[in-house]
N, C-alpha and C positions, 0 to 999 in steps of 0.2 A: 404299431403292429404292421408286419410285412404282409402285403396282400398276395394271396395265392395267384399264380398264373394257371388258369384252368384249361385243360386240354385233354381230349380223349387219349387213353393209353398211359397217361401219367397221373391224372387226378383221380383219387379214389372217392366214389360217391356212395352215399347211403340213402336208403329210402324206407320210410315208415308209413305204412298204410297202403294196402294193395286192393282197394275196392273197385267200384265201377269205373272210376276215372283214373285212380292212382296206378293201377296195373298197366293201363295203356301208356300213360306218361312215362313210367319207369321203363317200359319196354322200348320206347323210342330212344332213351339214353343208352340202353344196352346195344341197340342196333347202330348207334353212332360210335361205338367202340369204347364206351366208358366201363370201368370196372365197378360193379354194384354189389353192395351188401344190403339185404332187405330184412324187414321185420313186419309182421302183421299179426294181430290178435288171433285171426283165423289162418292157421298155417297153410291150409289147402288153397287159399286164394293166391298164394305166392307160387304155386306149383309150376305154372307155365314160365314164370320168370326164372325159377331155379333151373328148369330144363334148358332155358336159353343162356345159362351161364352165371346167373347171379348166385351169391353165397347167402346162406341163412345165418341170422343172429338171433339169439333168444331173448333179447330185450332192446329197447331203444338205446340204452347206454352202450350195449355191446356193438350196435350199429356204429355209433359215433366213435368208439374206440378203434374201429377199422376204417374210418372214413375221414376225408378232408372237408367234404361238404355233405351235410345231411338234409334231405328233403323230407317234409312230413305232409301227408294228405289224409286227414282223418275226419271224423264226423262232426263233433261238437266242441265248443270252447273248453269244456272240462276234459275232453280227450287230448286237446292240444296241450293243456297245462300238464297233464299226466305224462305224455310222451316226451315233452321237452323239458319241463321243470321238475318233474317228480323225482323220487329217490333213485329210481333206475331209469331216469329220463336221459335224453340225448345230451343235454348240457353237462350232465355228470361225467360223460365220457369224452368230452371235447378237450382238445389241447389249444393253447393260444394260437390264434391265426385261423382256426377252423371257422366254418360258416354254417349257420343254421338257416334254412329256408322253409318257412311254413306256407304251404299253398292251400291250406284249408280256408274256407270262408269263416272268419272268426271275428272276435271283438277288437276294434281298434285299440282299446285300452290294454287288452292282453298283449297285442303286438308290441306296444310300447314297454310293457312290463318285461316281456321276453328280451327286448333289445337292451334294457337296462341291466338285467341279470347277466346276459351274455357279455356285455361290455365290461362288467366287473371282473370277468374271468379272461378278458383279452380275446373274446370270441365275437365274430361279426354275426348280425342277424338281419334277415330280410323277410318282410311279409309280401307274399306274391300270390294272392288269390286269382282264380281264373274264371273265364266264362266261355261257354261253347258246348257244355254238356258232354255226354258220352260220345257223340259223333265227333265233336271237335277234338276230344282226347284221342280217339282212335286214329283220326286222320292228321294229327299234329297241327291242327288249325286253331288252337286256343288263343284267346285274348288274355294276356298276362299283365296284371296291374301291380306295379312294383313300389314298395315302400321301404325306406332304409337309406343307407349311405349310397350316394350315386356311384361312386367308384366301385363299390362291391357289386352293385347291380350290373354295372358295365362289365366287370370281370366275369360274370356268370353268363354272358351272352352265348357261349357255345351250348350251354344247357337250355337256355330259353329257346334258341333256334331249333333245338331238337323237338320241342313240344308245342310251339305256337308260331303264329304268323303276325300277331299284333302285340308287340312288347313295348309298353309305355311306362316310363318312370314318372311317378306321381308326387314324390316328395319323401319326407322323413318317415321314421317308424310310425306305422298305423295308417299312412296315406293310401297304401294299396287296399287295405280293408275298407276304408271310407269310400274309395272308388267302387269297390264291389258292392257296397250298400246302394250306391246310385244305380248300379246295374240291376240289382234285385228289385228296387222300387219300380224301375221301368218295366221289368218283366211281370211283376205282380198284377198291376192293373191291365197290362196288355193281355195277359192270359184270360182275364175276365171277359174282355172283348172278343177274343178268339172263340171261347166256348159259347158265349151268348149268341154270337153271330151264327155259329153252326146249328145251335138249337133253333134259331129263327128260320134258317134255310130249311131245316127238316120240317118244321111246322108248315112252312109255305109250300111244301111238296117238291122242293127242288132236288136235283141230283147233286149231292155234296161235292163229289170230285169235280164236276163241271163248274160248280160255283167257285171252287178254289182256282181253277184255271183263269177265271176272270178277275178275281179280287187279289190274289197273292202277288201279282206283278204290278199292281196299281198303287195308288196313294195309301191304301189300307194295308199294304204288304208289311210283313215283319218276319224276323227269324222264327218266332214261335209259330206263326201261321204257316210258313213254308215247310218247316221241319216237323212240327208237332201236329198240325192240322191233318195230314194224311194218316198219322198214327191214331188220332182220335177217331177218324172215320173207320179205320180198320180194327178198332177195338184193341189196339196194341198199347197198353198202358205200362209196359215194362219201363223201369226207371233209367232215364239218362241222368236224372237228379231226383233224389227222394223227396216226396212231399214233406216228410217230417224234418228234413234238413232245411227245406224252403221256409217252413214255419219258424224254425230257429233263426234263419236269416232275417225274416221280417221282424221278429222280436228284437233282434239287435238293432235293426234300422229304426224301429219305433223308439227304443230306449235312447239311441243317440239323438234322434230328432227332438225328443222331449228334453233331453239335456241341453240342446241348443235353442230351445224355445220355439220349436217348429210344430205346427199342427198339420199332419198328413192324413186327412180323412180317407182318401182313396186307399192308401196302404193299410190303414186300420180295417177297412172293409174287406180287403183281400185277405188279411190275416184271419178274420172271422170266418170267411168262406172256406179257407184252407183248413182251419181247425175242424170244420164240419166234415171235410174229406177224411181226416184222421178218424173222427168219430164213427164214420161209416166203414172203417176198416181198411182204408187205402193209404195208410201212412208210408208204406214201403213201395208204393207205386210211383210213377213219374209225375212231375208237376202238372202235366196235362190231364191227370185224373180228376182235376176240378170239374171236367165235363160230366163225370158220373154223379157228383153231388148236385150240380145244377140241373141235370136231366131228371134226377130223382125228385127234386123239388117241383119240377114242372110236370111230374107224372109221366115221364117218358122212360121206357125201358130201352136205354141206348144200345146195349149189346144185342137185344132181340131185334131192334130196328135194323142194325147193320147186317145181322145174319140173314134177314129177309131181303137184303140187297136194295 
């Protein structure tokens, strides 16, 4: 197969899934001068992209028929399977030499399956999950984890550079997804620490913002503490990444760890705690909504506390 030379103005891009992060990522590609065709299950979510010059397609297959490279950023593995491998999926509309790029956090085994199905049609496939949340997506500062053929990943550099600042090739098909599982395991237990620490600070009668000034820049500092700590204090639980998607990710990581003979009790605890967040009705909130579940178990009315200053 002849590998495409990817450049703004000549390469036709397609994008499937214009949610919290996907819309921002797609927007950066448009601003770089790429021609975009988009599809989303909820058409209204693509309105700003269409206003910026993107074209609408009525199915993933139709996106691929008008594109050289098709990106997907959807919710769950079953969504990935539908939009890429389904009867009206993107692969059905691809020509030999086209490239499928799935940026959803999904299953490593599914990434390998997609790669095999694509290869059988003369199509390239890359799994490229990201980290950085809604802020990283808006500011084009995502970390992008690449799995697939190295030459294909290198050819896509003009696209990666439009969306992220840390772009690292991890290995063959599925390697990007495995790396994202590492990322999610790190975040899961770290978020427990962030939320429990803020509960402790509250019970100790400390000013939470002042506490953050001391601890966020020291050895206890983390991305979650710096970026989500202030949101927790302000009772801003809008999603940068949905709780329900995070529970999905932890389930994938636990399944993979069991397959590899690993016992990860910290991750299992985090999944249990986040499942309680969903049970309390916060599945569509951001991952930092763990604070609400932990506060409730401690008998603390967190929103009321913050409102009182």
